[in-house]
C-alpha positions in Angstrom: 17.5 6.0 -52.4 17.9 8.9 -54.6 20.8 11.1 -54.0 20.2 14.8 -54.4 23.1 16.6 -56.4 24.1 20.0 -55.7 27.5 21.1 -57.7 29.2 24.5 -58.4 28.8 24.2 -61.9 25.4 22.7 -62.1 22.5 24.8 -61.1 20.4 23.5 -58.7 17.1 24.0 -60.5 18.3 21.7 -63.5 19.8 19.5 -60.8 16.7 19.1 -59.3 15.3 17.8 -62.4 18.0 15.6 -62.8 17.2 14.5 -59.7 13.7 14.0 -60.4 14.2 12.1 -63.9 16.3 9.7 -62.3 14.3 8.9 -59.4 11.1 8.5 -61.4 13.2 6.1 -64.2 14.5 3.9 -61.6 11.5 3.6 -59.5 9.6 2.4 -62.6 12.4 -0.3 -62.8 11.9 -1.3 -59.3 8.0 -1.5 -59.8 9.1 -4.0 -62.7 11.4 -6.1 -60.7 9.8 -9.9 -60.5 8.6 -11.3 -57.0 11.9 -13.4 -57.3 14.1 -10.9 -58.0 14.6 -10.6 -61.6 13.9 -8.4 -64.6 12.5 -9.8 -68.1 11.4 -7.0 -70.9 9.7 -7.9 -74.4 12.6 -8.8 -77.3 11.1 -7.9 -80.9 12.3 -9.0 -83.8 10.6 -8.4 -87.6 7.6 -9.6 -89.1 9.2 -12.9 -89.8 8.9 -14.5 -85.8 5.3 -14.0 -85.6 4.5 -14.7 -89.6 6.4 -18.0 -89.0 4.4 -18.9 -86.0 1.1 -18.6 -88.6 2.9 -21.0 -90.6 3.9 -23.3 -88.0 0.4 -23.7 -87.1 -0.8 -24.1 -90.6 1.8 -26.8 -91.2 0.9 -29.2 -88.6 -3.1 -28.2 -88.9 -2.9 -26.8 -85.7 -4.4 -23.5 -86.0 -5.1 -21.1 -83.3 -7.8 -18.5 -84.7 -7.5 -15.8 -82.0 -3.9 -15.6 -81.6 -3.3 -15.9 -85.2 -5.8 -12.8 -85.5 -3.8 -10.8 -83.3 -0.5 -11.8 -85.1 -1.9 -10.7 -88.4 -2.6 -7.6 -86.6 0.6 -7.3 -85.5 2.2 -7.8 -89.0 0.2 -5.1 -90.5 0.9 -2.6 -88.4 4.8 -2.9 -89.0 4.1 -3.0 -92.8 6.4 -0.4 -94.4 5.7 2.8 -96.6 7.2 0.8 -99.6 4.6 -1.9 -99.3 6.8 -4.5 -97.7 8.4 -5.5 -94.8 11.4 -4.4 -93.2 14.2 -5.7 -91.3 13.5 -2.9 -88.4 11.9 0.1 -87.5 11.7 2.1 -91.0 14.2 -0.1 -92.7 14.2 -0.7 -96.1 11.9 -3.4 -97.9 13.2 -7.0 -97.3 12.1 -9.5 -99.4 12.5 -12.9 -97.0 10.5 -10.7 -94.4 8.1 -9.6 -97.1 7.3 -13.0 -98.5 6.6 -14.3 -95.2 4.4 -12.1 -93.8 2.1 -11.9 -96.9 2.2 -15.7 -96.8 1.1 -15.5 -92.9 -1.2 -12.9 -93.5 -3.3 -14.8 -96.8 -3.2 -17.8 -94.0 -4.7 -15.7 -91.2 -7.3 -15.0 -93.8 -6.5 -11.4 -95.1 -7.8 -10.8 -99.0 -5.7 -10.7 -101.4 -7.6 -8.0 -102.9 -7.1 -5.9 -99.4 -5.0 -2.6 -100.4 -2.2 -3.6 -98.0 -2.1 -6.7 -99.5 -1.8 -5.1 -102.8 0.9 -2.8 -101.9 2.8 -5.8 -100.8 2.6 -8.2 -103.5 3.3 -5.2 -106.2 6.2 -4.4 -104.0 7.8 -8.1 -104.1 7.0 -8.5 -107.8 8.7 -5.1 -108.5 12.0 -6.4 -106.8 11.9 -10.0 -108.5 9.3 -11.9 -106.6 9.5 -14.8 -103.8 12.2 -16.8 -105.8 14.5 -13.9 -104.2 14.1 -14.7 -101.0 17.0 -16.0 -98.8 17.5 -19.6 -98.3 15.6 -19.9 -95.3 12.7 -18.8 -96.5 13.1 -21.0 -99.5 13.1 -24.1 -97.1 9.8 -23.1 -95.7 8.2 -22.2 -99.2 9.5 -25.9 -100.2 8.0 -27.4 -96.9 4.8 -26.2 -98.2 5.4 -27.3 -102.1 5.4 -23.4 -103.0 8.8 -24.0 -104.9 10.7 -27.2 -105.6 13.3 -28.9 -103.5 16.0 -27.5 -106.0 15.3 -24.1 -104.6 17.5 -24.7 -101.8 21.0 -26.1 -101.2 21.8 -29.5 -100.6 22.4 -29.9 -97.1 22.9 -33.7 -96.8 22.2 -35.0 -93.1 25.4 -36.8 -93.4 27.2 -33.8 -92.0 25.7 -35.1 -88.6 28.3 -37.5 -88.7 31.3 -36.0 -90.3 34.6 -36.3 -88.8 35.8 -32.9 -86.6 38.8 -33.0 -89.2 36.5 -32.7 -92.3 35.8 -29.4 -93.8 32.3 -29.0 -93.4 30.7 -30.1 -90.2 28.1 -29.2 -87.8 30.7 -28.3 -84.9 32.0 -25.6 -87.3 29.3 -23.8 -87.3 28.2 -21.3 -84.7 26.0 -22.4 -81.5 22.8 -21.0 -83.4 23.2 -22.5 -86.8 24.2 -26.0 -85.0 21.0 -26.0 -83.2 18.6 -24.9 -86.2 20.4 -26.8 -88.9 20.2 -30.4 -86.8 16.5 -30.8 -87.4 16.6 -28.8 -90.3 18.6 -31.7 -92.0 16.2 -34.1 -91.1 13.3 -31.9 -93.0 15.6 -31.7 -95.9 16.6 -35.6 -95.9 13.2 -36.5 -95.5 10.9 -33.7 -97.1 7.7 -33.6 -95.8 4.7 -31.4 -96.7 2.8 -29.0 -95.0 -0.7 -30.3 -93.9 -1.5 -26.4 -95.2 -5.5 -27.5 -94.4 -6.8 -24.3 -96.1 -4.7 -25.1 -99.1 -3.4 -21.6 -98.8 -0.8 -21.0 -101.6 1.3 -17.8 -103.0 2.0 -18.3 -106.6 0.8 -14.8 -107.3 4.1 -13.9 -105.5 6.7 -15.3 -108.3 7.4 -13.2 -111.6 8.1 -16.8 -113.3 6.3 -20.0 -111.7 8.8 -21.7 -109.4 9.2 -24.6 -111.3 10.4 -22.6 -114.2 12.9 -20.7 -112.2 16.1 -21.9 -113.5 18.7 -20.7 -111.2 17.7 -20.2 -107.5 21.5 -20.5 -106.0 23.7 -17.6 -106.5 27.1 -16.8 -105.1 26.3 -14.4 -102.3 29.8 -13.6 -101.5 30.9 -12.9 -105.2 34.5 -14.9 -104.6 35.9 -17.6 -106.4 34.6 -19.9 -103.1 31.4 -19.5 -103.8 31.6 -20.2 -107.2 33.7 -23.4 -105.7 30.7 -24.4 -103.5 28.1 -24.2 -106.3 29.9 -26.2 -108.1 30.1 -28.7 -105.3 26.2 -28.1 -104.7 26.1 -29.8 -108.3 28.1 -32.7 -107.7 25.9 -33.2 -104.3 22.8 -33.1 -106.1 23.9 -36.1 -108.4 25.8 -38.2 -105.1 23.0 -37.6 -102.9 19.9 -39.9 -104.2 22.8 -42.8 -103.9 23.6 -42.5 -100.3 23.5 -45.7 -98.6 20.4 -46.1 -96.6 22.4 -47.7 -93.7 24.4 -44.3 -93.9 21.3 -41.9 -94.0 19.7 -43.6 -91.2 22.7 -43.6 -88.9 22.9 -39.6 -90.1 19.3 -38.9 -88.9 19.9 -41.0 -85.9 22.8 -38.8 -85.0 20.7 -35.7 -85.9 17.7 -36.7 -83.8 20.2 -37.5 -80.7 22.0 -34.3 -81.0 18.6 -32.1 -81.1 16.5 -34.2 -78.5 19.1 -33.8 -76.0 19.3 -30.3 -76.0 15.4 -29.4 -76.0 16.0 -27.9 -72.6 12.4 -28.4 -71.6 9.6 -25.5 -72.1 12.9 -23.3 -72.9 13.0 -25.0 -76.0 16.1 -26.3 -78.5 18.6 -23.8 -78.3 16.1 -21.5 -76.9 15.3 -19.6 -79.9 12.2 -19.8 -82.1 13.6 -21.0 -85.5 15.6 -23.9 -83.5 12.5 -24.8 -81.6 10.0 -25.0 -84.8 12.2 -27.0 -86.8 12.8 -29.2 -84.3 8.7 -29.7 -83.9 8.7 -30.1 -87.7 11.1 -32.8 -87.4 9.5 -34.5 -84.9 6.4 -34.6 -86.4 8.3 -35.9 -89.7 9.6 -38.7 -88.1 6.3 -39.9 -86.6 6.4 -39.0 -83.2 3.2 -39.4 -81.7 1.1 -35.8 -81.0 1.2 -37.1 -77.1 4.8 -37.7 -76.8 6.1 -35.6 -74.1 9.2 -34.3 -76.1 6.9 -32.9 -78.9 4.1 -31.7 -76.4 6.6 -29.7 -74.9 8.8 -28.6 -77.6 5.1 -26.9 -78.9 4.5 -25.3 -75.5 8.0 -23.8 -75.5 7.2 -22.3 -78.5 3.6 -20.6 -77.1 6.0 -19.1 -74.5 7.7 -17.1 -76.7 4.0 -14.9 -77.3 3.5 -11.4 -75.7 1.1 -8.9 -75.5 3.5 -6.6 -76.3 2.5 -2.8 -76.5 -1.0 -3.2 -77.0 -0.5 -5.6 -79.9 0.7 -9.5 -79.3 3.7 -10.9 -81.1 5.9 -13.8 -81.3 9.4 -13.1 -79.7 12.9 -14.6 -81.3 14.0 -15.6 -77.7 13.5 -14.0 -73.7 16.4 -12.1 -72.5 15.9 -12.7 -68.3 19.4 -12.7 -67.8 20.6 -9.9 -69.7 18.4 -7.6 -68.9 18.7 -8.5 -64.8 22.3 -8.2 -65.3 22.2 -4.6 -66.8 19.1 -3.3 -64.6 21.0 -4.0 -61.7 24.1 -2.3 -62.2 21.8 0.7 -63.5 20.0 0.8 -60.2 23.2 0.6 -58.5 24.5 3.9 -60.2 21.2 5.0 -59.3 21.9 5.1 -55.7 20.3 1.4 -54.7 22.7 -0.3 -51.9 24.0 -4.3 -51.8 21.1 -4.5 -49.2 18.2 -3.2 -51.2 15.9 -6.4 -52.8 16.7 -4.9 -56.0 20.2 -5.6 -55.7 20.4 -8.6 -53.8 17.3 -10.4 -54.8 18.2 -9.8 -58.3 22.1 -11.1 -57.6 20.6 -14.0 -55.8 18.6 -15.0 -58.6 21.4 -14.9 -61.0 23.9 -16.6 -59.0 21.5 -19.8 -58.9 21.4 -20.1 -62.8 24.6 -20.1 -63.4 25.5 -23.0 -65.1 27.9 -25.3 -63.4 27.2 -29.1 -64.5 26.4 -28.8 -68.1 29.4 -29.4 -70.7 29.0 -27.4 -73.6 30.0 -27.8 -77.0 32.7 -25.2 -76.6 34.6 -28.5 -75.2 35.8 -29.5 -78.5 38.3 -26.8 -78.3 39.2 -26.5 -74.4 38.8 -30.1 -73.0 38.8 -29.9 -69.6 37.3 -26.6 -69.4 35.1 -26.4 -66.2 31.4 -24.8 -67.0 30.8 -21.3 -65.0 28.7 -19.3 -67.4 25.7 -17.9 -67.7 22.9 -17.9 -70.6 21.0 -15.4 -72.4 17.6 -17.2 -71.4 16.1 -18.6 -68.6 17.4 -22.1 -69.0 19.9 -22.8 -72.3 22.5 -24.8 -70.2 24.2 -26.2 -73.2 24.7 -22.8 -74.8 26.2 -20.1 -72.4 27.6 -17.0 -73.3 30.4 -15.4 -72.5 28.7 -11.5 -72.4 26.1 -12.9 -70.2 28.8 -13.9 -68.2 30.3 -10.8 -68.0 28.0 -8.8 -67.3 26.3 -11.2 -64.6 29.9 -11.4 -63.2 30.6 -7.7 -62.7 26.9 -7.3 -61.4 27.7 -9.9 -58.7 31.1 -8.8 -58.0 30.0 -5.1 -57.8 27.3 -5.7 -55.2 29.2 -7.9 -52.8 32.8 -9.5 -54.0 32.9 -11.6 -50.8 29.0 -13.2 -50.8 29.4 -13.9 -54.4 32.9 -14.8 -54.5 32.5 -18.6 -55.8 30.7 -17.8 -58.6 32.8 -15.1 -59.6 35.7 -17.1 -59.9 34.2 -19.7 -61.8 33.0 -17.3 -64.0 36.4 -15.7 -64.7 37.5 -19.3 -64.7 35.7 -20.2 -67.6 35.8 -16.9 -69.6 39.8 -17.0 -69.7 39.0 -20.4 -70.8 36.8 -19.4 -73.8 39.2 -16.5 -75.4 40.1 -17.5 -78.8 43.4 -17.7 -80.4 43.8 -13.9 -81.5 43.0 -12.8 -78.0 39.3 -11.7 -78.6 36.0 -13.7 -77.6 33.2 -14.8 -79.4 29.9 -15.0 -77.9 29.3 -18.8 -77.8 32.3 -20.5 -79.2 36.0 -20.5 -79.2 37.8 -20.1 -82.8 34.6 -20.1 -84.9 36.1 -18.4 -87.0 35.9 -20.9 -90.5 35.1 -18.1 -92.6 35.4 -20.5 -96.0 31.7 -21.6 -94.6 30.5 -18.1 -95.3 30.9 -19.1 -99.0 28.2 -22.1 -98.8 25.1 -21.3 -100.6 23.4 -22.5 -97.3 25.1 -19.2 -96.0 23.6 -16.4 -97.8 22.2 -14.8 -94.9 25.9 -14.4 -93.8 25.3 -15.3 -90.2 26.6 -19.0 -89.9 29.8 -18.4 -87.7 30.3 -16.9 -84.0 34.0 -15.1 -84.3 35.3 -13.3 -81.7 34.1 -9.2 -82.0 35.0 -6.1 -80.2 32.0 -5.8 -77.8 32.1 -8.9 -76.7 35.6 -9.3 -76.0 35.0 -5.5 -74.5 33.0 -6.9 -72.0 35.4 -9.6 -71.1 38.3 -7.3 -70.6 35.7 -5.1 -68.1 34.7 -8.3 -66.1 38.4 -9.4 -65.6 39.8 -5.9 -64.9 37.2 -5.4 -62.7 37.8 -8.1 -60.5 41.3 -7.7 -60.3 43.1 -8.8 -63.1 45.5 -6.3 -64.4 47.7 -5.5 -67.5 50.0 -8.5 -66.8 47.8 -10.9 -66.9 47.9 -12.5 -70.3 44.3 -12.9 -71.1 43.9 -8.8 -70.3 47.2 -7.7 -72.5 45.8 -10.5 -75.2 42.4 -9.1 -75.4 43.8 -5.2 -75.4 46.0 -6.2 -78.4 43.0 -7.9 -80.3 40.9 -4.5 -79.4 43.6 -2.3 -80.8 43.7 -4.2 -84.1 40.2 -4.2 -84.6 40.1 -0.4 -84.6 38.2 1.3 -87.3 40.4 3.7 -89.1 38.2 6.4 -88.3 38.7 5.8 -84.6 35.3 3.6 -83.8 34.8 0.2 -83.1 32.1 -2.3 -84.9 29.3 -3.7 -82.9 28.3 -6.9 -83.8 25.4 -7.4 -80.9 24.4 -3.8 -80.7 23.5 -1.3 -83.2 26.7 -0.6 -84.3 29.8 1.6 -84.1 28.5 3.5 -81.1 27.5 0.4 -79.2 31.1 -1.1 -80.0 33.0 2.0 -78.8 30.9 2.4 -75.9 32.0 -1.4 -75.0 35.0 -0.9 -75.7 35.7 2.5 -73.8 34.5 1.0 -71.0 36.9 -1.9 -70.7 40.3 0.3 -72.0 39.3 2.4 -68.7 38.6 -0.8 -66.6 41.7 -2.2 -67.6 43.9 1.2 -66.4 44.5 1.8 -69.7 46.0 5.4 -70.4 42.9 7.2 -71.6 45.0 10.1 -73.5 46.8 7.4 -75.8 46.3 8.4 -79.5 44.1 5.4 -80.5 41.5 6.2 -77.9 41.3 10.1 -78.6 40.4 8.9 -81.6 37.6 7.2 -80.7 36.4 10.0 -78.2 36.8 12.3 -81.1 34.8 9.7 -83.4 32.0 10.1 -80.9 32.0 13.9 -80.5 31.8 14.1 -84.2 28.8 12.0 -84.4 26.7 13.5 -82.0 23.3 15.3 -83.6 22.5 18.7 -83.4 19.3 17.8 -81.0 22.4 16.6 -78.6 21.5 12.6 -78.7 23.0 10.1 -80.9 21.4 7.7 -83.1 22.6 5.0 -85.6 20.5 3.0 -87.8 20.3 -0.8 -88.6 21.8 0.5 -92.5 25.4 0.8 -90.7 26.0 -2.6 -91.2 26.3 -2.3 -94.8 29.6 -0.4 -95.0 28.3 1.9 -97.8 26.2 3.2 -95.5 28.3 3.3 -92.3 26.9 6.7 -91.3 23.5 6.5 -91.6 20.8 7.9 -88.7 17.6 8.8 -88.8 17.0 9.8 -85.1 18.7 10.1 -82.0 17.8 7.4 -79.4 17.5 7.2 -76.1 19.5 4.2 -75.7 22.2 4.8 -78.0 22.9 8.5 -76.7 23.0 6.6 -72.9 26.0 4.9 -74.5 27.4 7.7 -76.3 27.5 9.6 -72.7 28.5 6.4 -70.4 31.2 5.8 -73.4 32.7 9.7 -72.7 32.5 9.6 -69.6 34.4 6.4 -69.3 37.4 8.0 -71.2 37.5 10.8 -68.7 35.1 13.2 -70.4 32.7 14.0 -67.5 33.2 18.1 -68.4 32.6 18.1 -71.4 30.1 19.7 -73.5 28.9 16.9 -75.2 28.5 15.0 -72.5 26.4 17.7 -70.5 24.3 18.0 -74.2 23.5 14.3 -73.9 22.5 14.4 -71.0 20.1 17.4 -71.8 18.7 15.2 -74.4 17.5 12.6 -72.2 16.0 14.8 -69.5 14.2 16.5 -72.4 13.1 13.2 -74.4 9.5 12.0 -74.1 8.9 8.7 -71.7 6.2 6.5 -72.1 3.4 6.2 -68.9 5.4 3.4 -67.5 9.0 5.0 -67.2 10.5 4.1 -70.3 12.4 6.7 -73.2 9.9 6.5 -76.1 12.0 4.0 -78.5 10.3 2.9 -81.5 13.6 2.1 -83.1 15.5 -1.1 -82.9 19.6 -0.9 -81.3 20.6 -4.2 -81.7 20.8 -7.0 -83.7 20.7 -10.8 -84.1 22.5 -10.9 -87.5 23.8 -7.9 -89.0 22.4 -7.1 -91.9 19.7 -9.9 -91.6 18.1 -9.7 -88.3 17.6 -7.2 -86.0 16.3 -6.8 -82.6 14.5 -4.3 -80.3 15.1 -4.8 -76.4 12.2 -3.2 -75.0 14.3 -2.8 -72.1 17.0 -1.0 -73.4 14.9 2.5 -73.6 14.4 2.0 -69.8 17.9 1.0 -68.6 20.7 2.5 -70.4 19.3 6.6 -70.4 18.9 5.9 -66.6 22.3 4.1 -66.3 23.7 7.5 -67.8 21.9 10.1 -66.0 22.7 8.7 -62.6 26.4 7.9 -63.7 26.3 11.7 -64.7 25.3 12.7 -61.6 27.6 10.5 -59.5 30.9 11.8 -61.2 29.8 15.5 -61.4 29.9 15.0 -57.5 33.5 12.9 -57.4 36.7 14.5 -56.9 38.2 11.9 -59.4 35.8 11.7 -62.0 36.9 8.2 -62.9 34.5 5.9 -63.6 35.5 2.4 -61.2 33.3 0.0 -62.6 33.7 -2.4 -65.9 30.6 -1.3 -67.4 
């Protein structure tokens, strides 16, 4: 499959080394393909997910001693030098992650006098104690009676019966918020108490006893809207105990109907861990029998998120097979795999069969009559396809065989067009999900309540539509490019919502502009190119830290990473800079960077996000996919007469 490269400006010995690395990396990917054609890599978050798994077991009194011991071993292994737990590799102390990690370790049997527990406890107390944890953590602590229920904001279950026009209703929240909140509202209404069979408590993590803490709720935004909602919270505390019983019962019934309709079999509610865990606790609180098939299946969906990982077991927040497969197949096509290869045809057939064609999601509220046609991120999540995955899969199918896959491509394009927001951009799952005033409610202290349009997702949609033939005259393309121009940062980069960070956003956008046929010599594009070149590290690679999601730390970096170097070199090549020395230096970095025995580049860094500043992700596949993709594309373009990237990614 691998094509030997020889070019007048590439020495033969160097080109042979390039061929060798591409060949080895491609072969390692081929070896990981599942028999049915797909790929899936581990998806790792911080300590909170494995900690919550242990906490859920103790909430239910369904302990798994062996599994909990393995998860505890993992949690210990990622403790930071600061004594607490970070949100990403070598990140700063995070209070919520640290409190949950400590609690889970204590539940798993760790002695609080042990050195690692002492360091963790001291780090937590030095920073104000567990009372400073975020709202979601305080909800968990309230369920274990570690804090009073006044420690969390009032979230009346009556939100489930609020009309669409009401300023606060669940359909104004993002998909992930809706699926997490619906069962959580039931828990907040019923206020059940964890069984906690061992009676594990963490009062030692509080500077002031929890019942004596006067102020738990704070204005996270510092704006007047935050103070207004804090005042509203006080009013609701007075009103809520007097809500008519019939109204409350109807609201709970609506919440139950909402989440049970979306339980999603063994893939779980929303196919994300927090929603799955909340659904299990809600069903238990509602008195579902232990052998109720819905409850049994929901618990099984959580167990399926466990993975042995790289030597230590952890619990994933979700799984990413559609995303992984859509990316891998395109990287392998750049590496020389043709449409007849099983790596291409087998994977594309597998993806085609998972297109969602018969379930109308909640986006229908903004686009009534829009036919479904997207793909989910996970194996199954029919209520919640996302446009990012849909665009990536659409590009893969089109590149592999536009005639064979004409119908699914057309349905995907129809759906993506319909999902475009009013401002010309695209959110991940929803349309015009931009009720920004909701970020001021006390519940939203995590800043991840909404799903507004972003540059990276919008760029992917433009890339797909342009690749299949939409030109500048098409309204969706024109509006999308206008959105990207307006969203560009002052320094020339673009913000990356789902990948870290400005490198990811800028890579996404430059791919899209090239695919759409933009003149890549335009000043606004050249500013992006100059930004990338200026931020190359001295070792030839690129790297960007998770801390860059704080504006004051936007240029922070700890090391060059293979995946981010892959993005940067791919971006520069999309901008026509194949022969720029910065690209060659990036390629050299990738050729010299150490790799794992399984063929992936070594990369402990988290180069993606779930929610900026709150929840970060390490896609274990990124270190296998993007370096290979960049090297293979470089080899291909150095042989090309036009040296122009022909595809959307």
